[in-house]
N, C-alpha and C positions, 0 to 999 in steps of 0.2 A: 553509622550510615546516615542518621538524621542530620548531624552537623554538616556532612559533605553535601547532602541534598539542599540544605539551607544556603550553603556557600555557593553552590551552582546556581540557585535561583537568584541570588543577589548579584552574581557576576554576569548572568545572562538575563537581565531584566526585560529586554525587548522580546526575547523568546518566550518568557513567562507570560507576558501580556498577550502575545499572539496565540499561545496555547489556551489561555483563559477565554479569549474571544472565540476561538474555534470551538471550545467546549460549550460555550453559550449558544453558538449557532447550531451545532449538531443537536444539542439538548433541546432547543426550541423546536427543531424539526421533528425529533423523536416524540416530543410531548404531543404533537398534533397527530401522530400515528399511534399513540398509546391506547391500548384497549381500556375502556372505561366501564366500570360497573359499581354497584353499591357495596357488595361484599365479595371477598375472594372465594373462588370455587375450589374447595379442597377435596372434591370427589376423586377417588382413585380411578384408574383405567378400568372401565366396565363394559361388558357386552351382554345385552339381555336377549334371551330367546323366549318369545311368546308363542304359545300354541293353543288354539281354540278347538275344543271338541264338544260341541253342545250335546247335552243329554247324558254325559258320562259323570259318574261319581268321582269324588277326590281319590278314592282307592284305585279306581280304574285309570284315572289320569296318571297317577304315580306309577302304576305297574306297566302300562302299555305305552306311555309317552315319555314321562320324566326320566325313568330309569334308563331306557335305551339311549336317550339323548345324553344323559350324564356319563354313561359308559363310553360313548363315542367321543366325548370332549376331554376325557382324561389324557394326560400327556401332552397337552398343547404347550408350546414354548412360552415361557413367561407366566404361565397360569399359577396363581398363588392360592386362590380360594374359589369354591363353587358352592352355591346355595340355591335352593329351589323352594317354590311355593305352589302348592296344589290346591285348587278349589274346584267347585263343581263346574265342569266345562272349560277350565282354564289351567294351563301350566305355565309358570314363569321361572326360568332358570337365569341366574345372574352369575357371570364369570368375571372374576377379578384378576387383573394382570399386574405385573410389576410397573412401577411408575415410569421406567425407561422404555416400556413398550409403546410403540405408536398405535393409537387407537384404530386407525384404518388397517394397519397390518394385522391387528388382533381380529378385526371383523372379517378379514379375508381368510384367516385360518379357520375361524368358526364356520364360515360359509362353506369351505371345502369339506369340513366334517359333516355339515348338514346334508350335503349332496350324497355322501356315503350312507348316512343313516335313513334317508328318505324312503328307501325301499322297505324298511322295517316298521314304518309308521302305519297305523290303521288307515283304512280307505277314507279319503276325504280330509285327512288331517295333514296340514302343511305348517311346519314351524317357520316363523319369520323373525328377523332381527329387529330389535327395538331401535328407535332413532338415535343418531349421534348427538345425544344431549345428556344433561344431568338434572338433578333435582332442583338446581337453581336456574334451569333453562326457560322457565315460564316467564316471558317478558311482556306479554300483551294478551288481554282477554277482552272479548266483545260479545255482544248479542245482536241479533237481527230483529229489528222492531220498527214500528212507526212512532215517530217522536210525539205524536198527538193522540195516541190511543189510550193513554191514562191507565187506569186499573181494570180495564175491561178483561173479562175472562175469555181466552181464545178458544175457538172450536177445534175439534180434532183435525179438520181439513186445513185450517190455518197453521197449526203446529206441524202438520205433515209438509205443507208447502215450504215453510221456513227451514225445516231440516233438509229438504231436498235442495233448496237454494244454497244452503251452507255446504252440503256435500259435493254438489256438482258445479257450482258457480264460484262461490267465495273461496273455498278451500284450495282448488287448483291455482287460482290467481295469487293467493298469498304464499302458497308453497313454493312458487317459482322465484321468490325474492332471495337474493344472495344473503347467506347467514341464517336462513330459516331451516331448521332440521325437520320439523313436522308441524302439522296443524291438527289438533285433536278436536273432533266435533262432539258436541254433547247437547242434551236437551232436545225438545221437540219430539216428533214421532217419525220413525223410519218407514217409508212407504214400501208396501209389499203387495204383490198379487197373491191372494190366499185362496187355496182350493180346499173347501170344507166337504169332505166325503160323507156320504150317507151310508152307514153300515148295512142297513136293510137293502139298499139298492145294490151294494157290492155283493151281498150274498145272492141276490136275485140273478145277477149276471155271472156269478161264480168268479169274482175278481178279488184281488187282494190290494191293500194299500200300496205295497211295493210295486205291483204292476202299474198302478196309476203313476207313481213317481217315475218309474223307468220310461213309460210312454211319454210323459211330459219332457223328460231330459232328452230323449232321443229325437223329439220333434222341435227342439229349440236350437237348431244349428242350420247353417247354410251348407250346400253341397255343390261340388263342381261336376259339370257334365262334359268337360273337355272343350274342344274348339270345333266350330262348324265352318269349314271353308266355303266361301261364296265368291267365286271368281278371284279377283285380286284382293279380296277382303277376307278377314277372319272374324267370326263372332264367338264371343265367350259364352258358353252355355252354363248356367248355374241355377240351382234351385234355392230360392230364398225361403228359409224356414224359421227365422228368428221370431220369437214371440214378441209382439208389439202391443196387442190389446187383449182385453178379457175374452173377446170373441175368438181370438186365435187359440186360446186355451180351451174354451168350450168346444171347439170343433176338432180337437185332437181325437183320433180314433184309438180306442183301447183294444178292441178285438172285433171279430166278426162272428155273429151268432145267427145261424140259419140264413146266411146270406145277407143279413142286415148288420151294418156297422154299429158298434156301441161307442158313443162319444163320451167325453168327460162330462158334458152337461147332463148325461143320463144318470150319472152316479154321484155327482158332486155339484156344489154351488160355488161359483167363482166370484170373488169380490175384491175390492181394493181395501186393504186394512193396514195395520201398523205392526211392526215387530214388538214382541214382548219386551218391555223395558224394566230396568231395575231402579230407576230414579228419575228425577226431573230437574230442570233448570228453572229456579224461581228467583226472579229479580225483584229486590225491594220487599220481599216477603209476601207478595200478593200476585205478581204477574208471571205466568209461565211463558217461556220463550225457547229459542234455539240459538246456539252461538258456538264459539270456538276458542281454543287456547293456542297461542303461537309459542312454539318451542324453539329456542335459539341453539345453533350448533355449538358444541363444546369449544370453549376458548374464544367465542365470538365477542364482538364489541356490542354490548347491549344498547348503548346510546345510538350507534349507527343503524343497527338492525331495526330498532323501534322506529327510528326516523323513516326508514324505507317502508316499513309497514304502514305508517301513518299516511305517507304519500300514496301508496296503493289503495288504502281505504278511501281516501278522498277521490281518487280516480274512479273507483267502483261506484261510490255514492253519486258522483256527478255525471256518470255515463249512461244512466238509465238501465243498467243491467239487472237491477232489482226492481220488480214490478210493484205497482200500487203504492208508491210512496214509501216502500221499505228502505231502511237505512242500516248501515253498520254502525253501532253505537258502542264505543269503548267504555269499559268500566274498571279496567286495571291497566296501568301504564308504568313500566319499570323506570322510565326516565324521571318520573317525579321523585322516586327514592334516590336515584343516582344524583340528580341535581341537588337534592337536599344534603346528601352526604358530602358532595364536592364543595358545596357552599359552606358547610360547617368547617371543613378542613381549611379552605381558602380564607375564611374569616379569621380563624385562629392564626394562620401564618401572617396575614396582613397586620393583625393586631400586634403580633410578636415583633415583626420588623419595625413597626412604628414605635413601640415601647423601647426597643433596644436603641434605636437612633436617638430618641428623646433623652433617655437616661445617660447615654454616652456623651451627648452634647452638653447636658447639664453638669455632669461630674468632671468631664475632661476639658470641656470648654473649647473643643477643637472640631471643626466640621470634617477635616480630612480623616480623623480617626473614625468618625461615624460612617463615612463613605467606605472605608476599608471593610468594616464589618458588614455593611449593606452588600458590598461586592461578594463577600463570602456567602451571604444569604441567597444571592442570586445564582452564583456559580454552582453551589452544592446541589440544590434540587435539580437544576438542568442537567448536571452530570449524572445524577442518579437516574433520570429518565432514560438516558442512553442504555444503562445497564438493565433497567427494568424491561425495556422493550426487547433487548437482546435475549433475555431469559424468559420472556413471555409472562411477566408479572403485570397484572392489570392495575390501573389507578383506581383504588377503592378506599373505603373508609379506614381499613386496617393498614394498608401499605402507606397511604398518605399520612395517616396518624403517626405511624412509626417514623416516617420521614420528618415530621414536625418535631418529634422528640429528639431525633438524632441531630437536627439542625440546632435545637436548643442547647444540646451538649457542645456542639461545635462553636456556637456563639460564645459560650462560657470560656472555652479555650482561647478563642480569638480576642475576646475582651481582655483577658489576662495578658496575652502577648502584646497587644496594642498598647495597653496601659504601661507595661514595663518598658517598651521601646520608647514611647514618648517621654517617660520619666528619665531615661538614660540620655536621650537626645538633648534634653535641656542643659546638660553639663558638657556636651560634646563640642568639638570644634566645628568650623563651618566648611572645611574641605570635604569633598565628596568621598574620598577614600576613608577619612576618619569617621564620617557619619555611617558609611556602609559597615565599617568594622564595628561600630557601636550597635547597629541594628543586629548584626550577627551575634554579638555577645549577649545582647538583651534577649534575643530569641532562644538561644541555646540554654540560657539560665532557666527558662520556663520549661 
């Protein structure tokens, strides 16, 4: 088979040149479309189910949440493994599917099962799916700070303001970027309206904490009163009851006693506070702040995603959306690692090409032989990029490193063939047919 392939290539030299140029053209185009990252993502197909249930012990979490969810997920098509983690107030279930399963199809199957099991969950407990990302999906991290604030310790109000800006201004804008799966907020203080009841006042008015909770929940919604016709016009009647200020909470009626209403302010103190937190974001070992982590969609192009994130960050910083001189300040950028990895591989390839050409020219003393090997070094990687893009293989340190090794082996074979061909051509005749026959014989010998 190989001799016939060599004979066909020698007899159809123009076709071979056209095919080589076409491979170079398509390969160059595919190289621009190739997903770029620092390392290959070998994570299997996973779907995570996270369920929060504050106040419940790990045993209760496992019994009332994790076990019903695991039972409902059994028998899913393509499911190979199921594992769970139960902590105080948190259940995390990881479902692993076969590599041939489409991740979005797997998430659809899990969502259908979640709808079925939702009626068996405790009140107020809602299982949610994790983002379409992996452990290598964290491509960008940042904080919200003033560039000139130095090492000053921030007040609780400042930490609350920065976390609020992160959750309600920065996060929605970054989350809308193509290729971004999720923005995880952390640090700062989460703002809350807190109702601190007085047990003595509750006993005095014969009330319970649950009654206070129910009253606040019932008075935090809008209601429709229908339509009021007025001639040729219609007016929408609605009762606005959403809580907006602390006074709205203070003025909620809990009960009526002897014809006198009992308000929330009579049994509790309403204030603005922060959610109980389990950690903090400390930058540089001295300054507390708030920030976020950008998670990339599984299989995304890290370089392109981070580039879009940077553009959006510059847009936010320059638009005045953040008050009082606050800025988004990056402190982790995946493109630095990507550029370093690609530069390392590119440097090795360029050095290899230069040394090969130099050594061939010195030992063979012929420029044409060197150019033939250089052509191989160009066509081989460009052809490889076509296959890599077709099968979703990213350009990273591992794949490009393997390509460099493969090219080295290919160069060895090319050098041996070229040297043998030029040696045989030295004693061959000058006619085209005789020289082609000599090239065929020299190539098949190797």
